[in-house]
N, C-alpha and C positions, 0 to 999 in steps of 0.2 A: 266977867266972862264966866266964872264960874257959877256965877248964881245965874246964869242963863240955862248952863248947864244941867243945875241942877233942875228948875222948874222943866226944863225939856224931861228930862228924867221923872219928874212924877206925874208928867202928861203920861207919860209913856206906862207907867204900871199902872193908870187906870185901864189899858186895851192892854196890857200881858194878858190877864187871863183867859180873853176869848183867844190869843193868839197862842197861849200852852195849851188850850181846850183843843187845840189841831196841832201840836206838839211842834210850834214855832216858838219863837221867840226875837226878841230884837234887840241891836247893842249901840250905842251912839260913838260911831267912829271919830266923828271931828265935828265942830260947827265952825264956819268960815268965818272969815272979818264981815262978810256980806250978809252973817246970821241964816246963811245956809245950814241945816241941820243937815250932815252926814250920816245912815245908818247902814247896818251889815243886819241883814236878814239872816235869821239862824235855823237850824232844825228844817223841817219840813217848808217852812215858811221861804226860804233859800232855793228851795227849789219847784217849787209849785208856781206854775204858769198863772192863776189868781194873783201872786202877790202882788202885781202892781195896781189892782184892785184893791186886796187889803190896803197898799202904803197911800194910796190917793182919798179912798174911802175913809179906812178908818185913821192911820197912822197921823197922817199929815194932818185931816179936819183936827183931832182930838190934841197936836203939838201946837197948832197953829190957834186953836182956841184957847189954851191956855196959856199959849205967850206968844202974844200978836208981834213981838218984835220978831219973833222969825220969817224969812220972807220965804223960805221955801225947802223944801223937804225929798230929798235922794236917796236912794238906794245903791250902795256901791255895789250890787250882786245881784241886782234883779236877772229873774230867768224869765225870758219872752216867751209870749203865750204859746208861739209855734216849735218852741225847742222840742226836738222828739225825746230829748234827756229831760223833760219836766216833769215832775210826779204831783199828780193830784192827792187833796187831802185822802179821798177818799179811796186811795189806792194802797193808803198807807196802812189803813184798818186791819 
């Protein structure tokens, strides 16, 4: 199991620079017995309504490409795109 965790961390390391460029990051909360990776979005990623796109298009693809055993990727704290408290990256600058 820790081997899987290491592989997922390595996959995340490949996209972290892009997340950090927008003031965000991501941490692994758990990997379920079904190999679903549960992530926590940090910094601006946690409050950005585009985070669902970031998660699906960027993070999930990077993980699944690097670690085919992973069956899914979920964020435990996604901000809905219609959330009035959502913060777009351009508003943080």
